[in-house]
C-alpha positions, -999 to +999 in steps of 0.1 A: -065+259-012-045+234+008-073+230+033-097+221+005-073+193-006-070+180+030-108+179+034-111+161+001-084+137+011-099+130+045-133+123+029-117+100+004-098+081+031-130+078+052-148+063+022-120+039+014-115+030+051-153+022+054-152-001+023-117-016+022-107-033+054-070-037+043-066+001+037-037+017+055-042+054+060-017+082+064-022+111+088-029+141+065-032+167+091-012+199+087+005+192+120+020+160+107+044+168+079+016+176+054+005+140+052+037+126+038+050+092+047+081+093+069+112+096+047+133+074+069+108+048+082+124+019+100+098-003+084+109+005+048+142+002+030+153+002-006+152-036-009+115-035-001+107-017-034+127-042-056+112-072-038+077-059-045+084-055-082+097-090-083+066-103-064+042-084-086+058-096-119+057-132-107+025-134-088+003-111-108+012-125-143-022-140-143-056-130-128-067-144-095-102-155-086-099-147-049-078-131-022-067-166-011-055-174-046-035-142-047-020-149-013-009-184-024+006-170-055+025-144-036+039-170-011+049-192-041+066-162-057+083-153-024+097-188-020+112-186-055+133-156-046+169-167-041 
């Protein structure tokens, strides 16, 4: 049963990877912690999660017509954070 989920997940990741250049994949092989993100990644900390919620609330309060508009809105929201 687990193998079926892994095959489905790999197929899904391949489809997304082929169509979404910004996609960040995770290794879902059985040899790599069952595909979970590392629990103590040096790239992540608790503050990252609160910052993202602040940025999302500020920058995504209105729809954007392009990726560049979204990026500008995120930078503007980032600069507002004290």
